[in-house]
Structure formats: C-alpha cells, structure tokens
N, C-alpha and C positions, 0 to 999 in steps of 0.2 A: 901432527898435521901432515897430511899427504901432499905430494907435489901438486896434485890437481886442486886441492882445497887452497893451498897457498897461492897458486896461479889465479884462481877465481877471486880470492881476497885482494890481490894485486889489481886485478881488473875492476873490481868494485871501487877501490881507492881512486883509480884513474878516472872512473866515471864520475865520482864525487868532485874530483879536481877540475875536470873539464866543465862540468856545470858551474862550479864556483868561479872559474876564470871567465866563463861566458858572461855571467852576470856583471862581474867586475869590469870586463872589457867594454861591454855595451854601455854601462852607466858612465864610465870614465870618458870614453870618446864622445858619446852623445852629449853628455852635459857640458864637457869642456868646449866642444865645438859650438854648441848653442850659446853658452855663456859668453864665450869670447866674441862671437859675431853680434849678439844682441847688445852686449856692452859697448862694443865699438860703434854700432850704429846709433845707439842711444846717448852715449856719454861723450864719445870723442869726435866723431865726425857724423852729424846727422845725415840721414839718408838723402835729404833734399840737396845736400852739397856734394854728394858722392859722385865720383867718376870711376871709369873702368869697372862698372858693376859686373861685367862678364867674369872678372877674376874672382869676385865674391861667389858668384853662382857656381863656377867651376869648382871652387873650394868646397862649397856645401855638397855639390854632387860627389866629390871625392869622399868626403866623410859619410855620406849616405851609402855609397858603394862599399866603402870599407866596413861599415856596420852590417851591411847585408852579407858580405862575404864572411864576416866574423860569425854571424848567425848561421850561415850555411855550414861553415867549417865545424863549429861546435855541434850542430845537429848531426852532421855525418859522423863525428867522433863518438857522440853518445850512441848513435844507432850501431856503429861498428863494435863498440865495447859491449853493448847489450846482445848483439848477435854472437860475439865471442863467448860471453857468459852461457848463452843457450847451448852453444856447441860443446863447451866443457860439460855441462850438465848431461848432454847426450853422448858423452865419451867420443867426440868427434874433434879432438884437439888438432889433429893433422890438417883439418879443413880451414883452420883459422888463418886468415890473411890480413895484411895491413890495408888501410884505406889509401887508395892511390891519389885521390883528389885533394886531400887535406894539405899536403905540402905545397901543392901548386896554388891553392887558395891563399894559404899563409904568405907565400911569396908575393902574391898579388897585393895583400894588405900591407906587406913590408914596403912596397913600392908606392901604393896609392895614398897611404896615411901621410908620409912625409911630403908627397906632392900636394896634398890638400893643405897641409901646414905651410908650405912654400907659397902657394897661391894666396892663402889668407893673409900671410905676412906681407907679400907684395902689395896686395890690395890695401892693406892698412897703411903701409909706408907711403904709397902713392897718394892716398886720400889725406893723410895727415899733412903731407907737403902741400897738396892742392888747397886744402882747407886754410892752412897758414898763409898761403899767397892771397886767397880771396879775402881773408880776414884783415890783412894788412894794407889793402887797397884804400886809398883815401876816399872819403865819402863827399859827395857833392851835395850842396844844399840848394834847393830850388825853392824860391818863394812864389806862390801863386795866391793872389789876393789875400795877403797877410798870413797865410798858412805855410809853415816850413815843411818841406818834404825832403827826406834824406834818400839818396839814391846812390848805390855802389857805382864807382867810377870804373870805366873799362879802358 
C-alpha cells in the first residue's frame, strides 16, 4: 500500500470516527439534559413551586449552545476530511491544511457544558431547599360555613 493510499485510509477512518462521535455526543448531551430537567420539574420540585427559573433557562441555553457548537464542529470536521480526501485523489497533498475553527469551538464546548451543568445543579439545589421550606410550613385551617379550607401559612 502506498503512502497516499495509507493516508487516505487514515482520513476515511477519521471521518467515520467523527461521524460516530457526533451522533454519540448529540444523543448523550441532549437526552441527559432533557431527562434531568424534565425529571426534576415533574418528580422533585413541580414547576409551580419553582424559584430562580432564570437559572434553569440559562442552563438549557448552555446545553442548546453546546449542542449547536458540537454540531458545527463535527460538520466542519467532516467537511475538512472530505476536502482532504479529494485533494489526495487529485495529488494535491501539499494543499491539505487543518481546520482552524474546530479547536476554538471545542474549547467553547469545554467551557459551556460545565457551566450549564453548574447552572442546572444550582437551580436544582435552590429549588429543593425552597420546596422543602414551603412544604414544612404549618397549614392553617379556616372554617367557612361548615367547610374546612386549608391554606398555607406565611
């Protein structure tokens, strides 16, 4: 096998790997973020009792931005590998360059993903504490014409 063929084979393997990682990353982050947020709102602290919703919204925005950046990064990677394969086929190996945006985008994801996790964790902790506080407040009973009405005390 010639050096050219071996290099092209390596690029094709890189292309397969990038596509595979893209699918895994998108599914893992998206389903994890959605599952955690929906479970929290449904099972732990219902949305009607939630406070600091802005933390939740910022966390979701971080996850969406991270997913978008991941998508862009993998798209650029796939495009660059495909262009490199074409240049090899045309005997223009010296024209092959690396993609300059991918490292910057990946750095953005490295920062944004943990920030989203931190925001979602903060939101969860604040709301669990708040929900516990309002759940432990004594209830007052008011009787109006023989009917008992329970009202949370403040």
